[in-house]
N, C-alpha and C positions, 0 to 999 in steps of 0.2 A: 519466470516467462522472461523472453527476450524481449524488452522494450526497445532495442535497437539505439541510434544516434542520432545524429541530426538528419533531417531528410531535405537532401540538397534538390535544387538549387535554392530552396527558400529559407533556408537555417532557422527552420522551426523544428521542434523535437519531434522524432520520428513516433511510429505508432505500431498498434499489433496488426498484422496481416490477417485476411478472411481465413487463410489455413491455420492460423494460431488458434482463432474463435473457434474454428469447427474442432480442431484438436482438444480444445479445454471442453466443449461442449460433448463430445462423445465420452472423456474420461469421467464427466461431470455426471452423465447419464448412468454410466457403470458404476461411479461411486455410489449415488443415491439408491440404485439396486441393491446394492450391498450393505448399504447402511454406514457408508463412510464419508465421514467429513473431510474437509481439507481447509489449508490456506496456502494463500498466494504469495509470490515475492517479486518485484521488480524494481529496477532502478528509478526509471521516468515515472513520476505519478499519473495515474489516469486525469483526465478532464474533471471528475466527481470532486478531486480534492480541492478543486476551487470554490466548492460549495460549504466549506466550513464554517462560514459566518450564517448560515442558515440552520445550522446544529449545535446542540451542546457538547463542546468539547468534553471529551474522557477525561483527558490530561494532556501535559504540553501546552505549547505557546506557538503562534504564528510568529514568524519573525521577517519574511520576505516574500515576496511575490510567488505564486506557484509556478514553476516551470515544467508545466504538464505536457502529454503527449500531445500533437499537434492536429490530430483528427480523433474524434470520438467513435469508432469502428465496432462498438456493441460489445466489447470485455465485460463491462461492468454489468449491462444488461442480461449479457449470458449468466454471470455469476448470479445474479438474482433468481432468474428463471431456474435454473440449476439447482437451486437450494441446498448444496453441501459446501461452499466455500464459505468459512465464517469470518475471515478476515484477509486483508490486502494489505502487505507491507511495502513502502517506496523508501527511496531515499534519495539523492539527488540535491534537495534543496537543503543546504548546511544550517540553515536559520531555522528550519522549521521542525518541530518534534511533536506535532499534536496529533490527536485521536479522535474521530469521533465516529457514531452509528449512523449508515445510510440504510435504509430499506434492509435492517435486519445484517448488515455485514458492516465490521469494523473496518474502517479505513485510516491506517495509523503511517506515521512518518517513524523511520528509526531514530535515532538520536546521534548527531554527529560523533562519530568516534575517533578519528584520525587527528592528529596534531598539524598535518600540513594541507590543511583545506582552508579556506576562507571563514571567517567570521568568529565571534567571540564566543559563541555557544557554549556552555559548559559541557565537555566531554563526558560521555559515559555509553550506555547503550540501552535497548529496550528487550525487556524479558518477555517472553511469549509461554504461558503457561497453559496446558489443556489438562483438566482433572478427567476423574474415571469416569465421571457423569457427560465428558464430552463438552464441558463449560469452556470458554475461551476467555482468558484475561491475558492484559498486556499493561506494561508500565515500565516506567522509565527507572534507570539506576545510574546516578552521576558517579565520576571515577572518585570524587570527595566523600562518597558514603561509602566506599570500599577499601580505599587505600588511606 
């Protein structure tokens, strides 16, 4: 999903447009009818990522303030209502790599992968696995574990 960039002139992070939410809802309805699950990827995290302290973390850690989308336009509510998207994966905040379950949906950060960004978080990546029973699991693998 295109989470855009800064919302000028306010210099807050932008947000999903109503047309994007409508597009998602139509595809989620079709997926539900066809028994197809999905996952979603975006750069700028949703506002719901700020609620991590209210939930038990599945993995990872909080390392900086969440720089989320500037307006909650209902994408997460549409995901919950659509019942097909099992995980939402975001980036942007280099020091956050946590994940948690909210309303049956995994909200997860990737791990900082590049060496040209800020912070000292160990580099690595988030692995996403979906088995034959359609069970979603996700975990972090650090460079130090594979090199």
